[in-house]
N, C-alpha and C positions, 0 to 999 in steps of 0.2 A: 476686271480682277485680276490679281497675280494669283495665277494657279499652280499648285504644287502637283502632278501627275506624277504618281508613282507606280510604274510597271514592272512585272515580275513572271518573265517567262523567258526559256533561253533558247526558242527556236523561231527563228524570224521568219518562217513560212506558216507558222499554226494561225488557226483560227483566232487566238489570243491577240497575235502580232498584228492581226486584220483589225481587231477592236481597239486596241492601242493608237494605231495610226490615224482610225477613225475619230477618235476621240481627241487628238489632237489637231486634227484638220476642222473639225467643228466648232473648238472650242477657239481655234484661232481666227477662224471666218467669222466667230460672231465678236472679233473685237478685244478678247481676252489677252494677257500676257501668260505666257505657258513657259515653265521651268520644266522641261521633261526629264525626268529621272529614271532613265533605263536600269534597273540595278544591277543585271548582268551586264550590259555593256560597258558599265563603270565598274565593272568587277568589285561590287561592293561586297565586302566582308560581313558574312552575318553574324561570324564568332564574337562573342564577347568575351574578351580577355582576360585573364586573372587580374591585372591591374587596372581595367577599366571596371569590373566589379568590385575590387577594392576601393575605389576611388567614386562608387555610383554615389553616394549621397553626400560627396563634397562638390563645393561650387565647382564647373567646369569653364573651362579658357580656351584659347584659341589652339591650345596644343593638343588637346583631347583629339583620340584618333577620328573622333565622327563629329568633330566641330564643323566642318563645311557643310555637313547634312542638315545640322543643327539649324545654321545660319538660315538654309534655303527653308526648312519649315518653321521657322520664324518670320521669314519674308511674305510666308504666303498668306493669302486672305481665303484660299479655298483647298481642298485637297480631293483629287481625285483618283482613286486606286484601281489599277487594271491588273487583274491576274487570274489563274485558274484553281482551283480548290482541290488540292492532292490530300488524299488518306481524309477528308473532313475537316482539312487547315489550311491555313496559308503557306505557299511554299515557303522553304526556309529560309530563303533569302528575304523575302517581306516580313517572316516572322524577326528575324535578326535586325532587321531596320526598327522595327516597334521595340526589342530589347535594348539597341547602342543608341538610339536618337531619343524615344520618348521616356527623357530622363526626368528626375527630381531638378526643378528650377526650370525646367523646357515645357513639359505637358502637365506638370502638377508640380504643387509645393506639398512639403510635410510639415505639418502645425501642430505640435502638442501630440506628434505621431498618428495624425489624421492626414488623409490624401484631401489635398485640394484644389480640382483640377484647376489649370491655367493657360491652357492652351487655345487663349479666349481672340487671338487673332486669326483663327479659321473660323470662317461664317457660313462655312457651305461645305457639305462633304457628299460625294457619292461613290459608289464601288460597282466596279463593273466585271462581272466574274461567271467563269463555268464551271460545273459540276459534270463529273462523268456519268453519276446517278441520278436517279430521280428525286424530284422533291420530295417525294416521300420516304426514300431511303435518308436523305438529308434530315428530314424531321425527326424518323425513328433515333439518328443518331445525336439529335440536339440543334443538328445546323451551327456549330461553333462559330466559322467566321460570318456569319448572317448574325448571329447574337453578338459577337466582338464588335462588328462595325456600328451595329442599330444601339446598342447598350453601350460598349464601354468608349470606343471613340466619340459617341454620342455625348456621354457626360465629361469627357475630356474639353472639346472644344467649345467656342462661344454659346453660352446657355441658348437655348431657343433655335440653335441652328438648323434648317433642314438637312436631313440625311437620306440621302437615296440609295436603296440598294436593289440592282439590277442583275438579275441571274438567270442564266440559260442552263438550264436541268437538263439530264440525259443525254449529254454530247455524244454518248455511245452508241445512242439513237437517232442522233439528228439527222437531218435532211437537209439539202440545200434552202428548201423552203421555210424551215425552221431558223435554220442560220440567219437566212436574210431576214424574216420576221423580227429576229433579236438586233439584227443591226439597225434597221428601221427603227426601232424603239431606243436603242441606244442612241443614234443620231438624232432625236427628238429630244430626248433629254438632254442632250450636251449643247443643241441648238437655243434650248429654254435655259442653261444654266446661267 
């Protein structure tokens, strides 16, 4: 498959960077074509600009500031997200990607004022993430990133597409063993992707 890997972490020596490298290596070894989109390395601007908001509901074209990212998303057959959870949400750069790229006419259509998901080229989704706090703390807060992936993104892609959510909770208390175990889980998931 042609897989778009969206990676959002600014530190190249982080555990998340290691997860990202593992994801790309394993998917490549499995024979997939990878479009590795490192949002920080590509200096993606997460800000939705005034004119973009004014044009939000208008048909978009090649002059659109996010056009190359829209093209990459529409070429993909699968999507793998790799990011940390900060303040119970996506990093701003990843949130900005959703704001600027998941547009009307791209990920959904508005028909008589109602949303109709249309990102049906995406047949499979996986998210690989880390949380500083525990699963319990994330649940108490409603775990917005998990819900956004498992509900919103699932509803946007091809109906019935499998969605996998792999999370290493309690990174603040992690050990070499917990991190190694999580990397093994991610490797197995990417090998089977």
